[in-house]
C-alpha positions, 0 to 999 in steps of 0.5 A: 040562874042569871039575873040583873043586879039588884042592891039586895045582892050587894054583900054577896056580890062583894064577897064573891068578887073578893073571894075570886080575887084573893083566894083563887088568884091571891091578888091581896086586893081590898074592897076599899081599893075598888070603890066601883063595886061598892056602888054598882048601880052608879058605876055600871047601870045608871049610864045605860050599862048592866051588871049580870049576876 
C-alpha cells in the first residue's frame, strides 16, 4: 500500500532509508548527515510537496 507520510511512520522511514543507503549501497552515511529526513513534514510537505511511503 502506498500512503502519504505521517509522523507515526517516522522511525520506520528513517530505518528504511538508512538500510538502503548503508546496507544495499554501502554509502556509510548517518542520519545526522541528512537532517531533512528527521523532519519530513517541514522539509517536504509544508511547502506544498508530498512524501509518499
